[in-house]
C-alpha positions in Angstrom: 13.6 -7.9 -44.1 11.5 -7.1 -41.0 11.5 -9.8 -38.4 8.4 -10.2 -36.2 7.9 -12.6 -33.3 4.4 -13.0 -31.8 4.2 -14.5 -28.3 0.9 -16.2 -27.9 0.2 -15.9 -24.1 -2.6 -13.4 -23.8 -3.9 -14.3 -20.3 -2.6 -15.0 -16.9 -0.6 -12.0 -15.8 1.7 -14.2 -13.8 2.4 -16.3 -16.9 3.2 -13.1 -18.9 5.7 -11.9 -16.2 7.3 -15.3 -15.9 7.8 -15.7 -19.7 9.5 -12.3 -20.3 12.8 -14.1 -20.8 11.4 -15.9 -23.8 10.5 -12.6 -25.4 14.0 -11.4 -24.9 15.4 -14.7 -26.3 13.8 -14.0 -29.6 14.5 -10.2 -29.5 18.2 -11.0 -29.2 17.8 -12.9 -32.5 16.6 -9.7 -34.2 12.9 -10.1 -33.9 10.5 -7.3 -32.9 8.3 -8.7 -30.2 4.5 -8.4 -30.5 2.5 -9.7 -27.5 -1.3 -9.8 -27.7 -2.9 -9.6 -24.2 -6.3 -9.8 -22.6 -8.2 -6.5 -22.7 -8.1 -6.3 -18.9 -4.3 -5.8 -19.1 -3.9 -4.0 -22.5 -4.7 -0.5 -21.2 -1.9 -0.5 -18.7 0.6 -3.3 -19.1 2.8 -1.3 -21.5 3.2 1.4 -18.8 4.8 -1.1 -16.4 6.6 -3.3 -18.9 8.3 -0.9 -21.4 9.9 -3.6 -23.6 7.6 -5.2 -26.2 4.6 -4.3 -28.3 1.7 -5.2 -26.2 -1.8 -4.9 -27.7 -5.3 -6.1 -27.1 -6.4 -9.6 -27.9 -10.2 -9.5 -27.8 -10.2 -12.6 -25.6 -8.6 -16.0 -25.6 -11.6 -17.7 -27.1 -12.3 -15.1 -29.8 -9.2 -13.1 -30.8 -9.8 -10.1 -33.0 -8.2 -9.5 -36.5 -8.9 -5.8 -36.1 -6.3 -5.4 -33.3 -3.6 -7.2 -35.4 -4.3 -4.9 -38.3 -4.1 -1.8 -36.0 -0.6 -3.0 -35.1 0.5 -3.1 -38.7 0.2 -6.9 -39.0 -1.7 -8.6 -41.8 -4.8 -10.8 -42.1 -2.6 -13.7 -43.1 -0.5 -13.2 -40.0 -3.6 -13.2 -37.9 -4.8 -16.4 -39.5 -1.4 -18.1 -38.8 -1.7 -16.9 -35.2 -5.0 -18.8 -34.9 -3.6 -21.9 -36.6 -0.5 -22.1 -34.5 -2.0 -22.1 -31.0 -0.7 -23.9 -28.0 -2.5 -27.3 -28.4 -0.8 -27.7 -31.8 2.6 -27.7 -29.9 4.6 -26.2 -32.8 6.4 -22.9 -33.3 5.7 -21.3 -36.7 8.7 -20.0 -38.6 8.3 -18.7 -42.2 7.8 -15.7 -44.5 4.5 -13.9 -44.6 3.9 -10.7 -46.7 7.6 -10.0 -46.8 8.0 -10.4 -43.0 10.3 -13.0 -41.4 7.7 -14.3 -39.0 7.8 -16.5 -35.9 4.8 -17.4 -33.8 5.5 -18.9 -30.4 2.4 -20.4 -28.8 2.8 -20.7 -25.0 -0.9 -20.9 -24.1 -2.4 -24.2 -23.1 0.4 -26.4 -24.3 -0.2 -30.1 -24.3 2.2 -32.9 -23.4 4.9 -31.5 -25.7 8.6 -32.5 -25.7 11.3 -29.9 -25.1 12.8 -28.2 -28.1 16.2 -28.7 -26.5 16.2 -31.2 -23.6 19.9 -30.5 -22.8 18.9 -26.9 -21.9 15.5 -27.5 -20.3 13.9 -30.8 -19.6 10.2 -31.2 -19.9 9.2 -31.4 -16.2 5.5 -32.0 -16.9 4.5 -28.9 -14.9 2.4 -26.3 -16.6 4.7 -23.3 -16.3 8.1 -24.9 -16.8 6.8 -26.8 -19.8 6.6 -23.5 -21.7 10.3 -22.9 -21.3 11.0 -26.6 -22.2 8.9 -26.1 -25.3 11.2 -23.2 -26.5 14.4 -24.9 -25.2 15.4 -22.0 -22.9 16.3 -22.4 -19.3 14.1 -20.6 -16.7 16.8 -20.6 -14.0 17.3 -16.8 -14.2 13.8 -15.8 -15.4 13.6 -13.0 -12.7 16.6 -11.2 -14.3 14.5 -10.6 -17.4 11.5 -9.1 -15.6 11.8 -5.4 -15.6 8.9 -3.5 -14.0 8.6 0.3 -14.3 7.1 1.2 -10.9 4.7 4.1 -10.5 5.7 5.2 -7.0 3.1 8.0 -6.9 0.3 5.5 -7.4 1.9 3.1 -5.0 2.1 5.8 -2.3 -1.4 6.9 -3.0 -2.8 3.4 -2.5 -0.6 2.7 0.5 -1.2 5.9 2.5 -4.4 7.5 1.2 -6.6 4.6 0.1 -5.6 1.8 2.6 -4.6 4.2 5.4 -1.3 2.5 6.1 1.5 4.1 8.0 5.3 3.7 7.7 6.6 0.7 9.7 3.1 -0.5 10.4 2.7 -4.3 10.8 0.1 -6.0 8.7 -0.6 -9.3 6.9 -1.4 -9.1 3.2 -4.0 -11.7 2.1 -5.0 -12.4 -1.4 -7.8 -14.9 -2.2 -8.3 -14.0 -5.9 -7.0 -16.0 -8.8 -7.6 -15.9 -12.6 -8.0 -13.1 -15.1 -10.7 -10.5 -14.4 -13.4 -9.9 -14.9 -14.9 -13.1 -16.2 -12.3 -15.7 -15.1 -11.8 -14.6 -11.4 -12.5 -17.0 -8.6 -11.6 -17.1 -4.9 -10.0 -19.3 -2.3 -11.7 -18.1 0.8 -9.8 -20.7 2.9 -6.8 -18.4 2.7 -8.4 -15.7 4.7 -10.0 -18.2 7.0 -6.6 -19.7 7.7 -5.0 -16.3 8.3 -7.8 -15.3 10.7 -7.2 -18.6 12.6 -3.5 -18.2 12.7 -1.5 -17.2 15.8 -0.5 -13.9 14.1 -4.1 -12.8 13.7 -5.1 -13.9 17.2 -2.2 -11.9 18.5 -3.5 -8.8 16.8 -1.8 -8.6 13.4 -4.3 -6.8 11.2 -4.8 -7.9 7.6 -5.1 -6.1 4.3 -7.1 -7.9 1.7 -5.8 -7.3 -1.8 -8.7 -6.2 -4.0 -9.5 -4.7 -7.4 -9.7 -0.9 -6.8 -10.7 1.4 -9.5 -7.7 3.5 -10.7 -5.1 1.1 -9.5 -3.5 -2.0 -11.1 -1.9 -5.0 -9.5 1.5 -3.4 -10.0 0.4 -0.4 -7.8 0.3 -2.8 -4.9 4.0 -3.3 -4.9 4.7 -1.0 -1.9 2.0 -2.8 0.0 3.4 -6.2 -0.9 7.0 -5.1 -0.1 6.2 -3.9 3.4 3.9 -6.6 4.6 5.0 -8.5 7.7 3.2 -11.6 6.4 1.8 -12.6 3.0 -0.9 -15.3 2.5 -2.0 -15.9 -1.0 -2.7 -18.2 -3.9 0.1 -18.6 -6.5 -1.2 -15.9 -8.8 0.6 -12.9 -10.4 1.7 -11.4 -7.1 4.0 -14.4 -6.6 6.0 -13.4 -9.7 6.0 -9.7 -8.8 7.5 -10.7 -5.4 10.6 -11.9 -7.1 11.5 -8.3 -7.9 10.9 -6.9 -4.4 12.9 -6.7 -1.3 10.3 -8.3 0.9 10.1 -7.6 4.6 7.7 -10.5 5.2 8.7 -12.9 8.0 6.2 -15.4 6.8 5.2 -16.3 3.2 2.3 -18.8 2.7 1.5 -20.0 -0.8 -1.7 -21.9 -1.7 -2.4 -23.6 -5.0 -5.7 -23.7 -6.8 -5.2 -27.3 -7.8 -4.0 -28.6 -4.4 -1.0 -28.0 -2.3 0.6 -31.4 -2.9 1.6 -31.0 -6.5 4.9 -29.5 -7.9 3.5 -26.6 -10.0 5.0 -23.9 -7.8 8.2 -25.8 -7.1 11.6 -24.4 -8.3 10.1 -21.2 -9.5 10.9 -18.6 -6.8 13.8 -17.6 -4.6 11.7 -16.3 -1.7 11.1 -19.0 1.1 7.4 -19.7 0.5 5.6 -22.2 2.7 2.9 -24.5 1.5 0.0 -25.4 3.9 -0.1 -29.1 4.7 -3.8 -29.3 3.8 -5.5 -28.8 0.5 -7.2 -25.5 -0.6 -10.7 -26.5 0.5 -10.1 -28.0 3.9 -9.1 -26.1 7.0 -7.4 -27.4 10.1 -7.3 -25.7 13.5 -3.6 -26.5 13.8 -1.7 -25.2 10.9 1.5 -26.8 9.6 3.6 -25.8 6.6 6.2 -27.3 4.4 8.9 -25.2 2.5 8.4 -25.0 -1.3 11.6 -26.0 -3.2 13.4 -22.9 -4.4 14.4 -21.8 -7.9 17.5 -23.8 -9.1 20.0 -21.5 -10.6 
């Protein structure tokens, strides 16, 4: 009997990257992994993550039955996918149309308890709660993130589009967060803080990460890897950084919901610093605190 596991986490590229281990967890149990994703990602994500069956989910609010049918899934499976969403806080496991089916909803989980608290406690934070829900430890999540880099596009962006040179010093600044095009917002305080920093005042130029036609976020990996400093919100780049040999001497991480909460704690191995102020208030004298590192 065919075994199918559908991972319901269509949006938030960082979430998708972080949760790769959960896909492998069910794949090791013999399930074929199907992963509906936001249309903004579906045209390219399979080129960079060559592991699971990624396909378009019309959007989070209004998923499309058509895309499920195109993937060889049934109407009944689609309806179960709608029924077992994150707020329900329950993994579906059963037989549908001769398929051994599992649906794992990781989107917008409520205050669920961990499936196996001995493996992964429910810490209450949004990201780690998803691993707690399944009962899988996230301590080695970066080992399960395998990105197929497109070095030709990385070099084209680096040298030809951005005009960077080898061994050139620059700070990379990202103010964007959310899923484009409709759910993107900005934290302009990040750029303001960089421009007010000693690094900028001493002449370190900055490169602003942007959405450039013909390039994906993955194509920025060379730019990310070679930056002398990185200032950004805790978006998908943070997860990509875990797979890179960063040259950055300073890593500054902002949070959209305030820099005093634990959402970004114990997730990363790079030494990120959190600003001492919130995301909407700038101070002329900057101070930073280290973010707790991933516990392995």
